[in-house]
N, C-alpha and C positions, 0 to 999 in steps of 0.2 A: 686647741689653743692656737691663736693667731700668731703671726710673726711678731707683731707689736707686743702682744701679751708676753711672749717668750723673752723678748729683749727687755721689756719693762721689769719683769720679775727677776731676770738675771742681773740687771743693773742694780736693783734694790738689794739683792743678795750680796753682790760683790762690793758695793759701796753703800752700806746700810745707813750712813749719815745723810744721804740725799733725801730730801723731802719728797715723798711720793707724788705730791701735787705738782711738782716741777718736772716730772718725767712725762712729757707730752711730745707729740710729733713736732718736728721742726727744731727741737733743742739740740744744740751741739753738746757732745759729751764733755768737752772742756768746760763749758758753762756750768755743768753740774759737778765739776771738781774731779772728773775722771782723768787718770793718766793713760798713757798708751798701754801700759800693762793691764790696767783695769779694762780698757777697751778689748784687749785680746781675751781676757777671762770672760767678759760679758758675751762676746761672740761665740766662744767655745761652749759656754753653758747654754746659750740660746739654741745653738745647733743641736746640742745633746737633747734638749727639751723637745725639739721639733723632729728629732730623728733624722737629721740631715748631715751630709758629709760634703761640705763646700770647701774647695781649696782655700786655705787661709790667705794666699796671695791675692785672691779676689777682693779681700776686705781692705787692702792697702789704700790709704787715702780717704777712706770713708770715716768721717768724724762726727756725723750727726745721726740721730735716731732714725730719721726717714730713710737715709741712704742704706743703713744696715738692715732695716726692716724690708726695704725694697729688694735688696739682694737675696735675703732669706726667702722672701715670698716667691721670687722668680725660680728658686731651686726647690720650692715646696710643692 
């Protein structure tokens, strides 16, 4: 599973009302209706799916799919 796949599947699980076609690189989570709590849950679930343990503080200020995927990929 790639970092993008982990983030995408996590996002769709945490916020099931999001149209899967809208979950594409470059989208801001806020554009998809995600709150900061949703973002934290998406990140934690994606890390679990990838078997990663990244300090949560590193995700501060990351508010789009590309940024989160990039950070996960660097740690993967």
